[in-house]
VMD Tcl script that builds the backbone (N, CA, C; Angstrom):
set m [mol new atoms 240]
animate dup $m
set s [atomselect $m all]
$s set {name element resname resid chain x y z} {
  {N N MET 1 A 26.030 -15.395 19.584}
  {CA C MET 1 A 26.158 -14.302 18.649}
  {C C MET 1 A 24.762 -13.757 18.353}
  {N N ALA 2 A 24.610 -12.462 18.412}
  {CA C ALA 2 A 23.329 -11.820 18.136}
  {C C ALA 2 A 23.063 -11.818 16.628}
  {N N ALA 3 A 21.801 -11.966 16.267}
  {CA C ALA 3 A 21.420 -11.891 14.859}
  {C C ALA 3 A 21.523 -10.442 14.396}
  {N N ARG 4 A 21.958 -10.266 13.151}
  {CA C ARG 4 A 22.092 -8.915 12.612}
  {C C ARG 4 A 21.399 -8.835 11.260}
  {N N LEU 5 A 20.713 -7.747 11.053}
  {CA C LEU 5 A 20.102 -7.458 9.768}
  {C C LEU 5 A 20.989 -6.448 9.082}
  {N N LEU 6 A 21.498 -6.791 7.900}
  {CA C LEU 6 A 22.464 -5.942 7.217}
  {C C LEU 6 A 21.874 -5.144 6.062}
  {N N HIS 7 A 20.761 -5.602 5.530}
  {CA C HIS 7 A 20.160 -4.938 4.374}
  {C C HIS 7 A 18.691 -5.339 4.299}
  {N N THR 8 A 17.844 -4.435 3.841}
  {CA C THR 8 A 16.446 -4.780 3.609}
  {C C THR 8 A 16.002 -4.220 2.271}
  {N N THR 9 A 15.158 -4.966 1.597}
  {CA C THR 9 A 14.603 -4.541 0.316}
  {C C THR 9 A 13.106 -4.378 0.484}
  {N N GLU 10 A 12.604 -3.213 0.122}
  {CA C GLU 10 A 11.184 -2.923 0.265}
  {C C GLU 10 A 10.463 -3.132 -1.053}
  {N N SER 11 A 9.284 -3.683 -0.965}
  {CA C SER 11 A 8.409 -3.836 -2.106}
  {C C SER 11 A 6.995 -3.810 -1.564}
  {N N ASP 12 A 6.040 -3.525 -2.384}
  {CA C ASP 12 A 4.645 -3.505 -1.967}
  {C C ASP 12 A 3.864 -4.258 -3.028}
  {N N SER 13 A 2.755 -4.836 -2.669}
  {CA C SER 13 A 1.992 -5.625 -3.631}
  {C C SER 13 A 0.725 -4.888 -4.036}
  {N N GLY 14 A 0.519 -4.843 -5.332}
  {CA C GLY 14 A -0.678 -4.217 -5.866}
  {C C GLY 14 A -1.699 -5.263 -6.260}
  {N N THR 15 A -2.813 -4.823 -6.745}
  {CA C THR 15 A -3.868 -5.756 -7.135}
  {C C THR 15 A -3.665 -6.299 -8.544}
  {N N THR 16 A -2.999 -5.522 -9.407}
  {CA C THR 16 A -2.831 -5.965 -10.788}
  {C C THR 16 A -1.375 -6.116 -11.181}
  {N N SER 17 A -0.470 -5.806 -10.296}
  {CA C SER 17 A 0.949 -5.811 -10.625}
  {C C SER 17 A 1.704 -6.616 -9.588}
  {N N ARG 18 A 2.862 -7.127 -9.970}
  {CA C ARG 18 A 3.675 -7.905 -9.040}
  {C C ARG 18 A 4.153 -7.048 -7.871}
  {N N SER 19 A 4.540 -5.831 -8.149}
  {CA C SER 19 A 4.962 -4.954 -7.069}
  {C C SER 19 A 4.715 -3.508 -7.463}
  {N N VAL 20 A 4.543 -2.678 -6.458}
  {CA C VAL 20 A 4.325 -1.248 -6.662}
  {C C VAL 20 A 5.235 -0.488 -5.711}
  {N N ILE 21 A 5.290 0.817 -5.861}
  {CA C ILE 21 A 6.117 1.634 -4.988}
  {C C ILE 21 A 5.613 1.486 -3.555}
  {N N PRO 22 A 6.514 1.286 -2.578}
  {CA C PRO 22 A 6.090 1.133 -1.190}
  {C C PRO 22 A 5.115 2.233 -0.758}
  {N N GLY 23 A 3.996 1.791 -0.186}
  {CA C GLY 23 A 2.962 2.715 0.248}
  {C C GLY 23 A 1.816 2.811 -0.729}
  {N N ASP 24 A 2.023 2.367 -1.979}
  {CA C ASP 24 A 0.964 2.411 -2.989}
  {C C ASP 24 A 0.151 1.126 -3.030}
  {N N GLY 25 A 0.584 0.108 -2.349}
  {CA C GLY 25 A -0.078 -1.194 -2.438}
  {C C GLY 25 A -0.759 -1.609 -1.151}
  {N N GLN 26 A -0.776 -2.911 -0.918}
  {CA C GLN 26 A -1.523 -3.489 0.193}
  {C C GLN 26 A -0.658 -4.081 1.293}
  {N N ALA 27 A 0.637 -4.146 1.097}
  {CA C ALA 27 A 1.523 -4.723 2.112}
  {C C ALA 27 A 1.605 -3.785 3.328}
  {N N PRO 28 A 1.838 -4.317 4.516}
  {CA C PRO 28 A 1.910 -3.485 5.734}
  {C C PRO 28 A 3.264 -2.775 5.856}
  {N N VAL 29 A 3.581 -1.949 4.868}
  {CA C VAL 29 A 4.881 -1.288 4.805}
  {C C VAL 29 A 5.130 -0.439 6.048}
  {N N ALA 30 A 4.136 0.312 6.488}
  {CA C ALA 30 A 4.308 1.178 7.662}
  {C C ALA 30 A 4.661 0.348 8.894}
  {N N ALA 31 A 3.976 -0.760 9.087}
  {CA C ALA 31 A 4.260 -1.620 10.244}
  {C C ALA 31 A 5.665 -2.212 10.159}
  {N N ILE 32 A 6.075 -2.578 8.966}
  {CA C ILE 32 A 7.422 -3.128 8.779}
  {C C ILE 32 A 8.476 -2.075 9.097}
  {N N LEU 33 A 8.269 -0.851 8.608}
  {CA C LEU 33 A 9.222 0.225 8.885}
  {C C LEU 33 A 9.283 0.546 10.379}
  {N N ARG 34 A 8.129 0.544 11.036}
  {CA C ARG 34 A 8.120 0.794 12.494}
  {C C ARG 34 A 8.891 -0.298 13.236}
  {N N LYS 35 A 8.724 -1.539 12.820}
  {CA C LYS 35 A 9.433 -2.653 13.474}
  {C C LYS 35 A 10.935 -2.544 13.246}
  {N N LEU 36 A 11.339 -2.164 12.027}
  {CA C LEU 36 A 12.761 -1.968 11.767}
  {C C LEU 36 A 13.322 -0.862 12.663}
  {N N ALA 37 A 12.574 0.221 12.818}
  {CA C ALA 37 A 13.014 1.321 13.683}
  {C C ALA 37 A 13.084 0.865 15.135}
  {N N GLU 38 A 12.096 0.094 15.564}
  {CA C GLU 38 A 12.073 -0.426 16.939}
  {C C GLU 38 A 13.311 -1.278 17.223}
  {N N LYS 39 A 13.741 -2.023 16.216}
  {CA C LYS 39 A 14.931 -2.880 16.348}
  {C C LYS 39 A 16.221 -2.110 16.086}
  {N N GLN 40 A 16.099 -0.786 15.902}
  {CA C GLN 40 A 17.224 0.119 15.688}
  {C C GLN 40 A 18.000 -0.199 14.413}
  {N N TYR 41 A 17.267 -0.642 13.385}
  {CA C TYR 41 A 17.893 -0.884 12.094}
  {C C TYR 41 A 18.290 0.457 11.492}
  {N N ALA 42 A 19.533 0.571 11.070}
  {CA C ALA 42 A 20.026 1.815 10.481}
  {C C ALA 42 A 20.798 1.552 9.191}
  {N N GLY 43 A 20.567 0.408 8.591}
  {CA C GLY 43 A 21.285 0.041 7.377}
  {C C GLY 43 A 20.577 0.480 6.114}
  {N N PRO 44 A 21.073 0.030 4.979}
  {CA C PRO 44 A 20.487 0.411 3.696}
  {C C PRO 44 A 19.070 -0.136 3.530}
  {N N LEU 45 A 18.298 0.590 2.781}
  {CA C LEU 45 A 16.931 0.205 2.452}
  {C C LEU 45 A 16.774 0.416 0.950}
  {N N SER 46 A 16.562 -0.638 0.215}
  {CA C SER 46 A 16.403 -0.500 -1.232}
  {C C SER 46 A 14.961 -0.837 -1.617}
  {N N VAL 47 A 14.575 -0.445 -2.809}
  {CA C VAL 47 A 13.221 -0.681 -3.308}
  {C C VAL 47 A 13.315 -1.558 -4.537}
  {N N GLU 48 A 12.483 -2.590 -4.570}
  {CA C GLU 48 A 12.462 -3.505 -5.706}
  {C C GLU 48 A 11.128 -3.351 -6.423}
  {N N LEU 49 A 11.181 -3.042 -7.709}
  {CA C LEU 49 A 9.965 -2.838 -8.488}
  {C C LEU 49 A 10.039 -3.572 -9.816}
  {N N PHE 50 A 8.883 -3.982 -10.272}
  {CA C PHE 50 A 8.773 -4.595 -11.589}
  {C C PHE 50 A 7.596 -3.959 -12.326}
  {N N LEU 51 A 7.538 -2.635 -12.296}
  {CA C LEU 51 A 6.444 -1.926 -12.945}
  {C C LEU 51 A 6.802 -1.632 -14.396}
  {N N PRO 52 A 6.029 -2.155 -15.334}
  {CA C PRO 52 A 6.332 -1.920 -16.750}
  {C C PRO 52 A 6.431 -0.435 -17.094}
  {N N GLU 53 A 5.595 0.402 -16.476}
  {CA C GLU 53 A 5.631 1.827 -16.823}
  {C C GLU 53 A 6.906 2.518 -16.336}
  {N N LEU 54 A 7.649 1.900 -15.428}
  {CA C LEU 54 A 8.900 2.482 -14.953}
  {C C LEU 54 A 10.107 1.948 -15.729}
  {N N GLN 55 A 9.954 0.772 -16.299}
  {CA C GLN 55 A 11.040 0.187 -17.072}
  {C C GLN 55 A 11.245 1.019 -18.333}
  {N N GLY 56 A 12.429 1.400 -18.599}
  {CA C GLY 56 A 12.715 2.206 -19.773}
  {C C GLY 56 A 12.489 3.689 -19.555}
  {N N GLY 57 A 12.047 4.051 -18.344}
  {CA C GLY 57 A 11.866 5.463 -18.031}
  {C C GLY 57 A 13.203 6.119 -17.728}
  {N N ASP 58 A 13.201 7.424 -17.648}
  {CA C ASP 58 A 14.405 8.162 -17.292}
  {C C ASP 58 A 14.831 7.742 -15.880}
  {N N PRO 59 A 16.031 7.214 -15.701}
  {CA C PRO 59 A 16.454 6.718 -14.388}
  {C C PRO 59 A 16.340 7.757 -13.271}
  {N N PHE 60 A 16.703 8.999 -13.546}
  {CA C PHE 60 A 16.617 10.033 -12.516}
  {C C PHE 60 A 15.165 10.305 -12.138}
  {N N ALA 61 A 14.285 10.380 -13.121}
  {CA C ALA 61 A 12.868 10.629 -12.853}
  {C C ALA 61 A 12.241 9.471 -12.076}
  {N N VAL 62 A 12.577 8.243 -12.453}
  {CA C VAL 62 A 12.046 7.062 -11.756}
  {C C VAL 62 A 12.541 7.047 -10.310}
  {N N ALA 63 A 13.842 7.254 -10.114}
  {CA C ALA 63 A 14.406 7.262 -8.758}
  {C C ALA 63 A 13.795 8.378 -7.918}
  {N N SER 64 A 13.577 9.536 -8.512}
  {CA C SER 64 A 12.984 10.667 -7.782}
  {C C SER 64 A 11.567 10.340 -7.331}
  {N N ARG 65 A 10.794 9.707 -8.210}
  {CA C ARG 65 A 9.413 9.317 -7.864}
  {C C ARG 65 A 9.398 8.311 -6.717}
  {N N ILE 66 A 10.267 7.317 -6.802}
  {CA C ILE 66 A 10.349 6.301 -5.747}
  {C C ILE 66 A 10.796 6.937 -4.436}
  {N N LYS 67 A 11.791 7.795 -4.489}
  {CA C LYS 67 A 12.298 8.464 -3.280}
  {C C LYS 67 A 11.200 9.298 -2.623}
  {N N GLU 68 A 10.472 10.068 -3.420}
  {CA C GLU 68 A 9.411 10.920 -2.884}
  {C C GLU 68 A 8.327 10.094 -2.185}
  {N N LYS 69 A 7.874 9.047 -2.835}
  {CA C LYS 69 A 6.814 8.224 -2.248}
  {C C LYS 69 A 7.309 7.432 -1.036}
  {N N SER 70 A 8.525 6.902 -1.113}
  {CA C SER 70 A 9.070 6.127 0.001}
  {C C SER 70 A 9.295 7.010 1.230}
  {N N GLU 71 A 9.822 8.205 1.008}
  {CA C GLU 71 A 10.039 9.118 2.137}
  {C C GLU 71 A 8.724 9.560 2.761}
  {N N ALA 72 A 7.671 9.704 1.962}
  {CA C ALA 72 A 6.363 10.070 2.513}
  {C C ALA 72 A 5.870 8.991 3.479}
  {N N VAL 73 A 6.033 7.718 3.093}
  {CA C VAL 73 A 5.636 6.610 3.971}
  {C C VAL 73 A 6.477 6.616 5.243}
  {N N MET 74 A 7.771 6.867 5.099}
  {CA C MET 74 A 8.656 6.894 6.268}
  {C C MET 74 A 8.299 8.045 7.211}
  {N N ARG 75 A 7.936 9.183 6.648}
  {CA C ARG 75 A 7.522 10.314 7.493}
  {C C ARG 75 A 6.222 9.993 8.240}
  {N N GLN 76 A 5.280 9.378 7.550}
  {CA C GLN 76 A 3.991 9.013 8.167}
  {C C GLN 76 A 4.173 8.050 9.332}
  {N N THR 77 A 5.176 7.199 9.236}
  {CA C THR 77 A 5.401 6.215 10.293}
  {C C THR 77 A 6.352 6.727 11.372}
  {N N GLY 78 A 6.904 7.922 11.143}
  {CA C GLY 78 A 7.796 8.500 12.141}
  {C C GLY 78 A 9.204 7.950 12.136}
  {N N VAL 79 A 9.615 7.319 11.041}
  {CA C VAL 79 A 10.973 6.774 11.000}
  {C C VAL 79 A 11.921 7.649 10.209}
  {N N LEU 80 A 11.424 8.750 9.674}
  {CA C LEU 80 A 12.274 9.668 8.918}
  {C C LEU 80 A 12.079 11.077 9.457}
}
mol reanalyze $m
mol bondsrecalc $m
mol representation Tube
mol addrep $m
């Protein structure tokens, strides 16, 4: 039976925070996205954040900010 990846959660690591929006930190997010594309991953991609400034923010505004930054990284890597 072939191994299957059904879901992936993206996070990035900052210098002062546990996690930041993908592309804002130091993790090799672009390389990870390229590898997922190479393996023809087409499933869901979620973002996990623990940023105090986003907690309690307007959910639509927070989601829009994350979407904008995440899509920029995906465009730069050629996966979007």
